[in-house]
C-alpha positions in Angstrom: -52.5 -19.2 -7.9 -52.2 -16.8 -10.8 -54.1 -13.7 -11.9 -56.5 -14.6 -14.7 -55.7 -11.3 -16.5 -51.9 -11.0 -16.4 -50.7 -14.3 -15.1 -48.9 -12.8 -12.1 -48.6 -14.9 -8.9 -48.6 -11.8 -6.7 -52.0 -12.0 -5.3 -53.1 -10.3 -2.1 -56.2 -10.5 0.0 -57.8 -7.1 0.7 -61.1 -7.2 2.8 -61.9 -10.7 1.5 -61.2 -9.7 -2.1 -58.4 -11.3 -4.1 -56.5 -8.5 -5.9 -53.5 -8.8 -8.3 -50.7 -6.7 -7.0 -49.3 -6.3 -10.5 -52.3 -5.2 -12.6 -54.8 -4.4 -9.9 -57.4 -6.9 -11.3 -60.0 -7.9 -8.6 -60.5 -11.6 -9.0 -63.8 -13.3 -8.7 -62.6 -15.7 -6.1 -63.8 -16.6 -2.6 -63.2 -19.0 0.2 -65.5 -22.0 0.7 -66.5 -23.6 4.0 -63.5 -25.9 3.9 -61.1 -23.1 3.5 -60.3 -23.8 -0.2 -60.0 -20.8 -2.6 -62.5 -21.3 -5.4 -63.6 -19.3 -8.4 -67.2 -18.2 -9.3 -68.1 -21.7 -10.6 -66.8 -23.4 -7.4 -63.7 -24.8 -9.0 -60.9 -25.2 -6.5 -57.9 -22.9 -7.3 -56.0 -23.5 -4.1 -56.8 -26.4 -1.8 -56.5 -25.7 1.9 -53.5 -27.5 3.4 -54.1 -30.0 6.1 -52.7 -29.2 9.6 -50.0 -31.9 9.1 -49.0 -30.3 5.7 -48.8 -26.9 7.3 -46.7 -28.3 10.2 -44.4 -30.1 7.8 -44.0 -26.9 5.7 -43.2 -24.9 8.8 -40.6 -27.5 10.1 -38.9 -28.2 6.8 -36.6 -25.2 6.6 -35.7 -25.7 10.3 -34.8 -29.3 9.7 -32.7 -28.4 6.7 -30.9 -25.7 8.7 -30.2 -28.2 11.6 -28.9 -30.9 9.2 -26.7 -28.4 7.4 -25.3 -27.1 10.7 -24.5 -30.7 11.9 -22.9 -31.5 8.6 -20.8 -28.4 8.7 -19.7 -29.1 12.3 -19.0 -32.8 11.6 -17.4 -32.6 8.2 -16.1 -29.1 7.6 -15.5 -27.1 10.8 -14.5 -27.7 14.4 -15.1 -25.4 17.2 -12.9 -25.2 20.4 -12.4 -23.1 23.5 -8.8 -22.9 24.8 -8.8 -23.2 28.6 -5.1 -22.6 29.3 -2.2 -20.2 28.7 -0.2 -22.8 26.7 -0.5 -20.9 23.4 -0.2 -17.3 24.5 0.4 -14.8 22.9 -1.0 -16.3 19.8 -4.1 -17.7 21.5 -5.2 -16.4 24.9 -7.2 -18.4 27.5 -10.9 -18.6 26.8 -10.4 -17.7 23.1 -12.9 -19.4 20.8 -11.4 -21.0 17.7 -12.7 -22.4 14.4 -10.6 -25.1 12.6 -11.0 -26.5 9.1 -11.4 -30.2 9.1 -11.0 -30.2 5.3 -7.4 -28.9 5.6 -6.3 -32.3 6.8 -8.8 -34.3 4.8 -7.4 -33.1 1.5 -3.9 -32.1 2.6 -1.1 -32.8 5.0 -0.2 -30.8 8.1 2.7 -28.4 7.6 5.2 -27.2 10.1 4.0 -24.3 12.2 0.3 -25.1 11.6 -1.8 -24.6 14.7 -3.9 -27.7 15.0 -6.8 -29.1 17.1 -6.2 -32.8 17.9 -7.3 -35.5 20.3 -5.0 -35.5 23.4 -3.0 -38.8 23.1 -3.3 -39.4 26.9 -7.1 -39.0 26.8 -8.7 -38.9 23.4 -11.9 -37.5 24.8 -10.1 -34.2 25.3 -9.1 -31.8 22.5 -5.8 -30.0 22.6 -4.5 -27.0 20.6 -0.8 -26.9 19.8 1.6 -26.0 17.0 3.0 -28.6 14.6 6.8 -28.7 15.0 8.2 -32.1 14.0 7.0 -33.9 10.8 7.0 -37.6 10.1 10.6 -39.1 9.9 12.3 -36.0 11.4 14.3 -35.9 14.6 13.5 -33.0 17.1 16.1 -31.8 19.6 15.5 -29.0 22.1 18.7 -27.5 23.6 18.4 -24.7 26.2 14.9 -24.0 24.9 16.0 -23.8 21.2 14.3 -26.2 18.8 16.4 -28.0 16.2 15.0 -30.4 13.5 17.0 -32.9 11.6 15.7 -34.2 8.2 14.7 -37.9 7.8 17.9 -38.7 5.9 20.0 -36.9 8.6 21.6 -34.7 6.0 20.4 -31.4 7.4 19.7 -29.9 10.8 17.9 -26.5 11.1 17.0 -24.2 13.9 13.3 -23.5 13.8 11.6 -20.1 13.8 10.6 -19.0 17.3 9.1 -15.6 16.4 5.7 -16.7 17.7 7.0 -18.0 21.0 5.9 -16.2 24.2 8.2 -13.3 25.2 9.8 -15.1 28.1 13.0 -17.0 27.2 12.3 -20.7 26.7 14.5 -23.1 28.8 15.2 -26.8 29.1 16.8 -29.5 27.1 14.7 -32.4 25.7 15.0 -35.1 23.2 16.0 -36.4 20.8 12.6 -37.3 19.5 12.4 -39.4 16.4 8.9 -38.7 14.9 7.3 -41.9 13.6 5.6 -42.1 10.2 2.1 -40.6 10.1 2.8 -38.8 13.4 3.7 -35.2 14.5 5.6 -33.6 17.3 3.6 -30.7 18.9 4.6 -27.8 21.1 2.8 -24.9 22.7 3.9 -21.3 21.9 4.2 -20.7 25.7 7.1 -23.1 25.9 7.7 -22.8 29.6 4.1 -23.5 30.5 2.7 -26.0 28.0 1.6 -29.6 28.4 2.8 -30.8 25.0 4.7 -33.6 23.2 7.6 -33.3 25.7 5.5 -34.3 28.7 2.8 -36.7 27.6 2.8 -40.1 29.3 1.6 -42.5 26.6 3.5 -41.1 23.6 5.3 -38.0 22.5 3.5 -37.8 19.2 0.1 -37.2 17.6 -1.1 -39.6 15.0 -2.6 -38.2 11.8 -5.9 -39.9 12.6 -6.0 -37.9 15.9 -5.8 -34.6 14.1 -9.2 -32.8 14.0 -8.4 -29.7 11.9 -6.2 -26.7 11.2 -7.1 -23.6 13.2 -7.9 -20.8 10.8 -9.2 -18.0 13.0 -10.3 -17.1 16.5 -13.7 -15.4 16.7 -14.2 -14.5 20.3 -13.6 -12.2 22.1 -12.0 -10.7 19.0 -11.9 -11.9 15.4 -8.4 -12.7 14.1 -7.1 -14.9 11.3 -4.4 -17.3 12.4 -1.6 -18.4 10.1 
């Protein structure tokens, strides 16, 4: 629907008159009994839409928004709520998290990543822990201190524990020889975490059980997580 004088599509209806908002031209148009907009010769300029067409036009952006939201949740992002204290002080109970699925679609997990994954003892549950042992490595925990030996046994390092909860970790566990395509996971709250040390079916998370890398928490406060 264009102005016959200036070609603008900015037409408004003012007291049953069709007026161009750009040039002010009053157009010799009217509405017929079927609801079509016609000119002075009765030629249809804009045909009235059927109820079905109007419904589809209304629903179309809603459907697109829903589809995009589902695709983003399924392919790009994962959302989780942490119910326990196993990751304090990094993540508190009831914090809401967003993880990137793409991080592990196009890349490999790195040590110290915080990851959402399917709990090996019950894959219907999602867990959130920190990646500690990588494929082929050997993990030893001695008096709460974590040591990792390289796959070729040539080097053993003590891992960073700056993110561990303030209380002094205790306990001796291992050694754990991490299988290929698997990872050893620990909670930051080492003295109160159901993690790789205590699972019954296996001590490791397979790469196909990884959901995504946690990138930030958004409730109750927003914070980017490294």
